[in-house]
C-alpha positions in Angstrom: -0.1 -14.5 -44.2 3.0 -15.7 -42.3 4.2 -12.1 -42.1 1.0 -11.0 -40.4 1.2 -13.9 -38.0 4.8 -13.1 -37.2 4.1 -9.4 -36.6 1.2 -10.4 -34.4 3.4 -12.7 -32.4 6.0 -10.1 -32.0 3.4 -7.5 -30.9 2.0 -10.0 -28.4 5.4 -10.7 -27.0 6.2 -7.0 -26.7 2.9 -6.4 -25.0 3.4 -9.2 -22.5 7.0 -7.9 -21.8 5.7 -4.4 -21.2 3.0 -5.6 -18.8 5.5 -7.8 -17.0 7.8 -4.8 -16.6 4.9 -2.6 -15.4 3.8 -5.3 -12.9 7.4 -5.8 -11.6 8.0 -2.0 -11.2 4.6 -1.5 -9.5 5.4 -4.4 -7.1 8.9 -3.1 -6.4 7.5 0.4 -5.7 4.8 -1.0 -3.5 7.3 -3.0 -1.5 9.5 0.1 -1.1 6.6 2.2 0.0 5.5 -0.5 2.5 9.0 -0.7 3.9 9.3 3.1 4.2 5.9 3.2 6.0 7.0 0.4 8.4 10.2 2.2 9.2 8.4 5.5 9.7 5.9 3.8 12.0 8.7 2.2 14.0 10.5 5.5 14.3 7.3 7.2 15.5 6.7 4.5 18.1 10.2 4.8 19.3 9.9 8.6 19.6 6.6 8.2 21.4 8.2 5.7 23.8 11.1 8.1 24.5 8.8 11.0 25.1 6.6 9.0 27.4 9.5 7.4 29.2 11.2 10.8 29.8 8.1 11.9 31.8 8.4 9.1 34.3 
């Protein structure tokens, strides 16, 4: 019975570790995508400003 409990505990720890890794990776990718989106938005606004300013 102890072997079954031990195997269950190891499986539970491995599962939690896997989910933690997935959550961390997803969070990191999400932050990276948000950062890229913000930088692209800033670049687009800057380009638009240059285009508009060059006409006046």
